[in-house]
matplotlib code that plots the C-alpha trace (Angstrom):
import matplotlib.pyplot as plt

x = [64.2, 62.5, 61.1, 63.2, 60.7, 60.7, 64.5, 64.7, 61.9, 63.8, 67.0, 65.1, 63.7, 67.2, 68.6, 65.8, 66.4, 70.2, 70.8, 74.0, 74.1, 75.2, 75.5, 74.7, 76.8, 74.4, 71.7, 73.7, 72.6, 68.9, 67.7, 64.7, 67.1, 68.7, 65.3, 64.4, 67.8, 67.3, 63.9, 65.5, 68.4, 67.4, 65.5, 68.5, 70.1, 73.5, 72.2, 72.9, 76.4, 79.0, 81.8, 85.1, 83.1, 80.4, 77.8, 74.6, 71.1, 70.1, 72.0, 70.4, 68.6, 67.8, 70.8, 73.1, 71.8, 72.3, 75.9, 76.6, 75.0, 77.1, 80.2, 79.4, 78.4, 81.7, 83.6, 84.8, 83.0, 85.4, 84.5, 85.9, 88.0, 85.8, 86.1, 87.3, 85.5, 85.6, 82.6, 82.6, 82.0, 80.5, 83.9, 85.3, 87.3, 86.5, 85.4, 86.5, 83.7, 84.0, 81.7, 81.3, 80.0, 76.3, 77.0, 79.0, 76.2, 73.7, 75.7, 76.5, 72.7, 72.0, 74.6, 73.2, 69.7, 70.8, 73.0, 70.4, 67.6, 69.7, 71.2, 68.4, 66.1, 68.8, 70.1, 69.3, 66.5, 68.9, 71.2, 70.5, 73.4, 72.9, 69.7, 66.4, 64.2, 66.9, 69.8, 72.0, 69.1, 66.4, 67.3, 67.0, 63.8, 62.3, 63.0, 65.8, 63.5, 66.3, 68.7, 69.5, 71.4, 74.8, 74.1, 73.2, 76.3, 78.5, 76.8, 77.2, 80.9, 81.3, 79.5, 81.7, 84.8, 83.5, 83.1, 86.7, 88.0]
y = [-0.2, -3.3, -5.7, -8.7, -11.1, -9.3, -9.3, -13.0, -13.8, -12.1, -14.0, -17.3, -16.6, -15.6, -18.8, -20.9, -19.4, -19.8, -16.1, -14.6, -13.2, -9.6, -6.7, -8.9, -6.7, -3.8, -6.0, -6.0, -2.4, -3.4, -3.0, -5.3, -8.2, -7.6, -7.5, -10.9, -12.3, -11.0, -12.7, -16.0, -16.1, -14.1, -16.9, -19.2, -19.9, -18.9, -15.4, -14.6, -16.0, -13.1, -13.5, -11.6, -8.5, -8.6, -7.8, -10.0, -9.9, -7.6, -4.7, -4.9, -1.8, -0.1, 2.2, -0.8, -2.2, 1.2, 1.2, -2.3, -1.2, 2.0, 0.0, -2.3, 0.5, 2.3, -1.0, -0.5, -3.4, -6.1, -9.4, -9.9, -12.9, -15.6, -16.5, -20.1, -22.2, -25.9, -28.1, -31.6, -34.6, -37.9, -39.7, -37.3, -35.2, -31.6, -30.1, -26.6, -24.2, -20.7, -18.0, -15.0, -11.6, -10.9, -8.4, -11.0, -13.6, -11.1, -10.3, -14.0, -14.8, -12.0, -13.5, -17.0, -15.8, -14.2, -17.1, -19.7, -17.9, -17.9, -21.4, -23.5, -23.8, -25.5, -28.0, -31.6, -33.1, -35.8, -33.3, -33.3, -31.7, -28.2, -27.5, -26.2, -29.1, -31.7, -33.3, -36.4, -38.5, -37.5, -39.9, -42.9, -41.5, -41.5, -45.2, -44.8, -43.4, -41.2, -44.1, -44.7, -47.6, -45.9, -45.6, -49.2, -50.4, -48.3, -49.6, -53.2, -52.7, -51.2, -54.2, -56.6, -54.8, -55.0, -58.7, -59.1, -57.2]
z = [46.8, 45.7, 48.3, 49.2, 47.8, 44.4, 44.3, 45.2, 42.7, 39.9, 40.8, 40.8, 37.4, 36.0, 37.5, 36.0, 32.6, 33.1, 32.5, 33.8, 37.3, 36.9, 39.4, 42.4, 44.7, 44.4, 46.0, 49.2, 49.8, 49.9, 53.6, 52.9, 52.4, 55.8, 57.5, 55.8, 56.8, 60.4, 60.5, 59.5, 62.0, 65.1, 66.8, 66.5, 69.9, 68.4, 67.8, 71.4, 71.3, 70.9, 68.4, 68.7, 69.6, 72.2, 69.5, 69.6, 68.1, 71.0, 69.6, 66.1, 64.8, 61.5, 62.3, 62.6, 59.3, 57.7, 59.0, 57.5, 54.2, 54.2, 54.7, 51.9, 49.6, 50.1, 50.1, 53.7, 55.3, 56.6, 58.1, 61.6, 62.6, 64.2, 67.9, 68.3, 70.9, 71.5, 72.2, 73.6, 71.4, 72.5, 72.4, 74.9, 72.4, 71.6, 68.2, 67.1, 66.4, 64.9, 66.3, 63.9, 65.0, 64.6, 61.7, 59.8, 60.3, 58.9, 55.9, 55.3, 55.5, 52.9, 50.5, 51.1, 50.3, 47.0, 45.8, 46.9, 45.0, 41.8, 42.0, 43.7, 40.6, 38.5, 41.1, 40.5, 42.5, 43.5, 45.2, 49.0, 50.8, 52.4, 50.7, 52.1, 53.4, 52.4, 54.0, 54.0, 55.3, 53.0, 50.1, 52.6, 54.0, 50.5, 50.2, 47.7, 45.0, 43.8, 43.1, 39.4, 37.7, 38.3, 42.0, 42.2, 40.2, 42.5, 45.6, 44.3, 43.8, 47.2, 48.8, 46.9, 48.2, 51.7, 51.4, 50.3, 53.2]

ax = plt.figure().add_subplot(projection="3d")
ax.plot(x, y, z, "-o")
ax.set_aspect("equal")
plt.show()
């Protein structure tokens, strides 16, 4: 098996060259990707929160990863329904939250790693939502350097509409 960094590097290069993404499913049986994904999500506080099953990060082992990979290889792996919980909001209402099982979190992180490696090189530098090191506040923190004429025209129309209201 190739190392996780090698696989992700190849995917990045294919994405940069805009080559098609073929046979991605077979990468889901690479244990190195699961170890990388585990390293990225195990320290999160939510890792200790059980989903529908009582499975948490504490029960993770190479045998467990092997079972997940075997299920994916033979197309038997099924995602579990998420456990619904409600967390309080500042206004006194409650917001629904879905809590997946640990195995589902791990498989989801592996898929995210693969797709992000392929698509990230071709995303616009002006795109900030749900990207590594970026968020909805980073354009404002950069002093609006990413604004172009169309953004300013749209913003001007919006301000005029607000004055009319």
